[in-house]
C-alpha positions as CSV (number, residue, x, y, z in Angstrom):
1,M,0.2,-0.2,0.1
2,F,1.4,3.3,-0.8
3,Y,0.5,7.0,-0.5
4,L,2.2,9.6,-1.6
5,D,2.1,13.7,-2.2
6,V,3.6,14.8,-4.6
7,L,4.8,18.2,-5.7
8,A,6.0,18.9,-9.6
9,K,7.2,22.0,-11.2
10,P,5.8,22.8,-14.6
11,E,6.6,19.9,-17.9
12,K,8.0,17.2,-15.3
13,D,7.2,13.3,-15.7
14,I,5.6,12.0,-13.2
15,D,5.7,7.8,-13.3
16,R,3.2,5.7,-11.5
17,P,5.7,4.2,-8.4
18,N,4.3,0.6,-8.6
19,P,2.9,-0.7,-12.5
20,S,1.5,-3.6,-11.2
21,Q,-0.5,-1.9,-8.3
22,E,-3.9,-0.2,-8.8
23,C,-3.5,3.5,-8.6
24,M,-5.5,6.8,-7.6
25,V,-4.2,10.4,-8.2
26,Y,-6.1,13.2,-6.7
27,V,-5.5,16.7,-8.0
28,L,-5.0,18.6,-5.4
29,E,-3.7,21.9,-7.6
30,G,-2.3,22.9,-10.7
31,S,-3.1,20.7,-13.6
32,I,-1.6,17.2,-15.1
33,E,-2.2,15.7,-18.7
34,L,-2.2,12.2,-18.8
35,G,-3.7,10.3,-22.3
36,G,-3.8,13.8,-23.9
37,Q,-6.6,14.5,-21.3
38,T,-6.2,17.7,-18.7
39,Y,-6.9,16.9,-15.3
40,Q,-7.1,20.0,-12.6
41,G,-7.3,20.7,-9.2
42,G,-10.5,18.7,-7.6
43,D,-10.1,15.7,-10.1
44,V,-9.9,12.4,-9.2
45,I,-8.4,9.9,-11.8
46,I,-8.1,5.6,-11.1
47,L,-4.8,5.0,-13.6
48,E,-5.4,1.9,-15.9
49,N,-2.6,1.2,-18.2
50,E,-0.8,4.7,-17.6
51,Q,2.5,4.5,-16.3
52,C,3.5,8.2,-16.5
53,M,1.7,11.8,-16.1
54,T,3.1,15.1,-17.1
55,S,2.5,18.6,-14.9
56,K,1.0,21.3,-16.9
57,S,1.7,23.9,-14.1
58,H,3.1,23.7,-10.4
59,C,1.1,21.1,-9.1
60,R,0.3,19.0,-6.1
61,L,-1.3,15.7,-6.3
62,L,-2.3,12.9,-3.9
63,M,-1.1,8.9,-5.2
64,L,-2.7,6.6,-3.1
65,G,-3.1,2.8,-4.2
66,G,-1.4,-0.9,-3.4
67,E,-2.5,-4.7,-4.5
68,T,-5.5,-5.3,-6.3
69,W,-8.4,-6.8,-3.7
70,P,-9.4,-10.0,-4.8
71,E,-13.0,-8.8,-4.7
72,V,-14.9,-5.8,-4.9
73,P,-16.2,-4.7,-1.6
74,F,-19.6,-3.3,-1.4
75,I,-20.3,0.5,-0.4
76,E,-23.3,2.4,1.0
77,W,-23.0,5.5,2.3
78,N,-20.1,5.9,4.5
79,F,-20.3,1.8,5.4
80,V,-17.6,-0.2,3.2
81,S,-17.3,-4.2,3.7
82,F,-17.1,-7.1,1.8
83,D,-19.9,-8.4,3.6
84,K,-23.1,-7.3,2.7
85,A,-25.1,-8.6,5.9
86,R,-22.2,-6.3,7.8
87,I,-23.4,-3.0,6.1
88,E,-27.5,-4.1,6.7
89,Q,-25.9,-4.6,10.3
90,A,-24.3,-1.2,10.3
91,K,-27.3,0.7,9.0
92,E,-29.6,-0.8,11.8
93,D,-26.9,0.5,14.3
94,W,-26.2,3.9,12.7
95,R,-30.3,4.2,12.5
96,E,-30.4,3.2,16.0
97,Q,-27.9,5.5,17.4
98,R,-25.3,2.9,18.2
99,F,-22.2,4.2,17.5
100,P,-20.2,6.1,19.7
101,K,-20.8,10.1,20.1
102,I,-18.2,11.9,19.1
103,P,-16.8,14.4,22.3
104,G,-17.8,17.5,20.9
105,D,-20.0,16.9,18.2
106,D,-22.6,14.9,19.9
107,N,-25.6,17.6,19.3
108,E,-27.0,16.2,15.9
109,H,-27.5,13.2,14.5
110,T,-27.1,13.0,10.6
111,P,-30.0,10.5,9.5
112,L,-29.2,7.5,7.4
113,P,-30.5,8.6,3.7
């Protein structure tokens, strides 16, 4: 697993850390070019076969990744699990407010969508 905070000057090549692992790029500031397309601050890119991107301006990126998961997790609202029953239990626990309160932020409850 990796987490990289990348700062780059304009027109610099930025290599994918490990081509055999999955990699997501979050552009925080500036812009990059990848596969002939330009991405800017706020964009999220899941790299497929791309190995390199180029900074088009001074930029800051976060690169996150690691080994491919053996299966795709279930995602529902703020809950993520490989077990659908566990998500259903978490939803019920949330509705019944069985999660611990956050000190200093326990005056409101966000309902399950």
